[in-house]
KOLPA-701905 format. One record per residue: x, y, z of N, C-alpha, C in turn. Coordinates in steps of 0.05 Angstrom, whole numbers, plus 5000, padded with zeros to 4 digits. Layout:
N
XYZXYZXYZ...
END
This chain:
321
649235091628651334901632654035011623656134851625658834941620659235021591658134861572658534921544657135181536654735221546653235471540654735711551655935681575657435901587659935961570661335761561663635801544662935921518660635841506659735961481659136251485657936321508657336601513659936761517661836651531664336791536665936831510665636631492667136651467666236881449663937001456662937231441663737501453665337491475666237741488668137891469668438151475670238311459673138261467673638161491676338091499677337861483679237911465680137701446681437461460683037521481684537301494682537121508680737231524678837071538676936921520675937061499674036941481675336711465677936751458679336541443679736291460680436331486680736101504678135951508675936111512673335991516672435831491673035941468672235811443673735541440676335541447677935301445676935081465676235181489675234991509672534871501670835041490668234951480668534741458670334791440670834591419671834331430673634351450674734101462672533941477670734081491668633951506666533831488666033941465664033841446665233651425667533561430668833361412667833081419667332921399666332651404668332491421670932511415672932361430672832431459672432691466672432771494670032651508667632661496665232561509665332261513666332121493666531821495668631751516670831891517672931841537671831891565670332111568669232181594667431961605665631871588663731661597665131391601667131341585668631091589670131091615671431321621672831341647670831321670668531441668666531431689665631141694665330991672664430711675666530541689669030581681671230411693671730501722671830761727672530861754670330801774667830761764665730681783666330411795667930251782668729981792671230001810673030181802675630201817675530381841673430551843673430751865673330621893672030381897672230261924675030201933676830121914679630071921680930331931680330541917681530801924680730881952678230851959677230931986678430742007678530482000679430282020682430322026684030362005686930382009687730652021685930852020686531102033685331122061683930912070682930922097685130892117684731012140686931022160687530742171685530582176685930312187685130112166687130022151686529852128686329562137684329422126684129132130685329002105687728902108689228802084687828562072686528392089685128162079682828242061681328442071679028532055680028672030682228832033683328972010684228781988685528561995686428371976684028241961681928171976679628051964678128241945677928501953676628691937678228751911680828761914682528811890682128581870682128341880681628111861678828121849676928211865674128231854674028451832675428671837675428891818676728801792679028661795680428561771678628371755677228201770675528001756673228151742672128361755669928511742670928651717673328771719674328911695674928721672675928491679676528291658673928191645671828171661669228101650668128321631668528571639667828801622669428781596671928711598673628701574672628481555671928251566670928031550668228101536666528251551663928331540663928621531666228711520666528991513664529091493663528921475661529011455659029101469658028931487655529001501655929231521658129231535658729441555658929711541660429721519660829971506658330061492656629881484654029951471652330121491652330041516650930201536652230481540654830481541656230741544655630921520655730801497655330961472652531071470650530931481647731041482647631291499649031291521649131531538650531761523652731691509654131891493652332021472650731851459648931951438647032161449646032121473644232321485645632591489648232571496649832821498650332951471650832781451651132881424648633031414646332921419643833051411643333311427643933301452643533541469645333771460647833711452649733911445649833961414648033831400648033861370650633781357651733561366654233461355653633251334654833281311654433081290656332851294655232611294656932371298657832251272660332271267661432171242663931991248664531831229666931661231669431831224671431841242673832001236675231901211676632081198678032001174680131791179680131581163682031361167683831351142686231271147688231251125689630981126691230941105692730691105695030691125696030931131698230951150697731201168697531161194697031381213698931351237700331561243702331551265701431681290699831891289699232061312696632001326695031821315692531741328691731461319689731351333688831071327687631061298688130841285687230811258686130531253684130441269683030171265681330151240681429921228679829871203677029791211675329991216672529941224670630091205668030031208666130151189664030331203664030331229662030491244663330661266662130891273663331061294663430921321661330771329661430641355663630431356664030291335666230091334668930221335669130451322671730601322672430691351670430811365671030911392671430691412670130461407670630231425673430131422674330111397677030001392679230211398678630461393680730671395680930791423678730781439678630921465678130721487675830581486675030421509676930191514677530031494679229791498682029861508683430061496686130131506686030221535683930371543683730471570683330241590681430071585680829851604683229661605684529611582686929441582689129561600689529821598691529961614690929941644688329971651687529961679688029671690687229471674687629191683690529131687692229211668695129151670696329301694695529551698696629711720695929591747693329511750692529391776693929121780694228971759695628711761698528741769699828951759702629001766702929121794701129301801701329421828700729221850698829041844698028841865698828561855701328531849702328271840702528091864703327841859703527641880705427731902707727851893709727941912708628151931707128341920705928551936703828441955702128271945699928161961701027991984703327861980704527702002705427872025706128122019706928312041704528362059702128352047699728402063699328202086700727962083700427762104701627852130703228062130704328162155702128282173699828332162697628442179696528232198697727982196696927772214697227852243699228032249699828102276698128332287696428442270694428632280692328482296691528592320689728442337687128342324685828522309683328442296683728212277686028212263686428002243687127732256688927742276689827482288687527352303685727512315683427402328681527272308681327402284679427302264680427042250683027032245684026802228685426582244685826622270687426432286686226152285683526122286682325862287682125732260682525892238682625772211685525692205686125442210688925352208690025372180688225352160689125362132690125642125688425842131689226122126691726202143691626122168693926182186696526052176696325802168698725672157699825802132698025882114698926012089700226282095699126432114700226692121703026652133703326462152705926412164708026332143707126152125708926052104709826282086707926462078708626682061710526882076710026922102711727102117714626982119714826722124717426602125718926612098717426562077718626572050719626852043718127052053718827322045720827452064720527392090722227532110723827342128723827092121725326902138728226962140729527042118732427112118733027342137731227532138731627762156731527672185729627492192729427392219731927222226732827062208735226892212737627072217737927282201740227462204740227612230737927712239737827872263737827712289736627472288736427312312738527092314739927042292742026832291741026562299738726492288737626222292737526082264737225822265736825672240733925712230733525642205730825682194728725512208729425272215727525102230726925212257728925322270728525442297726725682295727225842274725526082270722626002266722225792250719425702245718025622271719425472288718325382313717825622332719825802333719726032350717426222342717126272316714926442306712226322312711926062308709325932314708625962343710625932361710125962390709426252397710826442385710226722391707426802381706526682359703926752348701726642367702126412379700226302399700126482423702426572433702426762456701227022449701827122425700727382415697727372413696627152403693727122400692427112428693626962446692526942473692627212488694827362483695027632495692827812486692127822461690028002451687227892457686927632459684327522468683727622496685627602514685227692541684927992543686528142528686328432529683728532517682828392497680228472484677928442503678128232520675928192540676028402562678428492569678728682591678328972581679729052560679729322550679029322520676529292514675729272486676129522470676229752484676530012469679330092464681329942472684130032470685729852451684429722432685829542414687029712391689629702387690929862365690029762338689929952319689029882292691229902271693530022279695730062260698229932270700129882252702629752260704229922278704230182273705830372290704830372318702130382322700930372349701530102362701829892346702129632357704929592369706929752361709629712370709929742400708429922412708729962441707629732458706029552445705029322460706729072456708629092437710228852430712928872444713228712466715728702480717828532465720028662459722028532442723128272454723528272480724528032493722627802493720027862494718027662494717227562466717227762447716427692419718527802400720927682400723027782382722427772352721227542344720527522315718327712307716227712323713927892317714728182318716528252337717428532339718728622313720528452302721928522277719928552254718028362253716128372231714228612233713428692257711728922260713229172252715829182259717429412250717629432219717829202206717829202177715129302166712929202178710229282170709829582174711029692195710629982201711830162180713930072166715230252147714530182118712929982113712229912086710130112075710430212050708430382039705730252037705729982034703129842032701529852058702829922081701529922106700430192115701030402100700030662108699430832084697430992086696731172063696531462073698231532093698231802103698932002081700831932064701532122042699132162023697731952016695431981999693232142012692832112038690832272052691632562052694232612054695232892053694733012026695232862005694732961978691733031974690032851984687132901982686333151998687633192021687133432037688033682023690333672010691433901996689633991974688433801960686533871938684134021948683333971973681034111984681934381997684434392006685334632021686434842002688134761984689534961967688034991941685835131942684235191919685335441905684135511882685035751867684636001883682736001902682336251918684336271941685936061945687936061967690736021957691236091933693936031921696136191934695536411948697636571960698036491990696836271998697236182025700136112031701136192054703936122062704235832068706735732067707335452071706635362099707335522119706735452147703735412151702235602141699335592145698235342130699135292106698135062091698834802105701334782115702134532129700334492154699834712168698234692192695434602187694234722166691434652159691334362149693334282134693334002124693533802147695233862166695533672189692933662206691733892210689233902225687033742210686933782184684933642168685333342167687833262166688432972164688132832191689032962212688932842239686732972255684232902249681933032262681632942291683032732299682832642327684332812347686132982337687633162354685933382366686133422392684633632405686333882407685234102399686634362398685234552418686834662436685834852455685535122442683035212439682435472426683735702440683835692467685035912482687935942476689335722473692235732466692635852438690835782420691035892392690636192393688636282408688036562410690436712423691636602443693936732456696336752437696836542422699036552403698436762381696036772372695236962351695437252362694637292387694637562398697437662403699337482408702137562413703637642388702637562365704037632340703637922334705638042321705438332314703338382293701638572298699438642279699138942278698239042255697739322252695039402265693239202266690639252278690439112305689039232324688739112350686938862348687738662363686238412363684138422386681638442379679438472398677438252395676738112417674737902416671938022419
END
């Protein structure tokens, strides 16, 4: 395993390498590190579905909102039952301590401590629960609550104009009414400014456009079920501005909101897989090209064109197939 390998490397004659390996081994066999690792694993096992969902290309905002609330509720339950939850985590940590021959002791506590946690506890498991597990889960809960506040979640209501969503919620007048009300509260001033109508007129006009928009996609879904757009950007070409002036403006807003696309996040995930330590000298053009191909797998690339471009470039060696 990693610790055994580091211990072996720490005995090398190369002082620089052995010193680094020794320091890494000490860090990995530290009680704080092992407890932190298992605490993170426990919490991230709950939050990972959000990460996958929000990085998917075609996001279902309604499902995303429900899952986010479920995750927050689960984390708050873990926080309330932190004694029992951490007891299970600490049992796993103990098996690692025994395997690595780590002695479990209570860290030194003082009356005044500035650089690390100093809770007044009497047992190691209580210390690590208070000093590591609770601050971490509290931070995650606060961060998720801030990132997905009521103002942010209300923006998700713009997904009403996606065909799959409007077909699904149109018959539920309660959900539909809430979405329209949230949209008007959030973006009503923009519609009034661009269309020069009163607020009451905008309300009536938007309601009528939504009925037409729903009927349009119901009919199109029956005729061409395979050509229904899944993203706001793809939806723009179907939205005639003269016919749907309110919806057109709202779809344009949805298209540029960070909450409606995760292309950047997918690119970051691609870069982690592409630019490894064995490819650190890769040029920027090649890296950008590989990242785009990896992210947009639906693009068809003509291999013959690639070969022709490659063959035309100047090379010291002859290009032979």
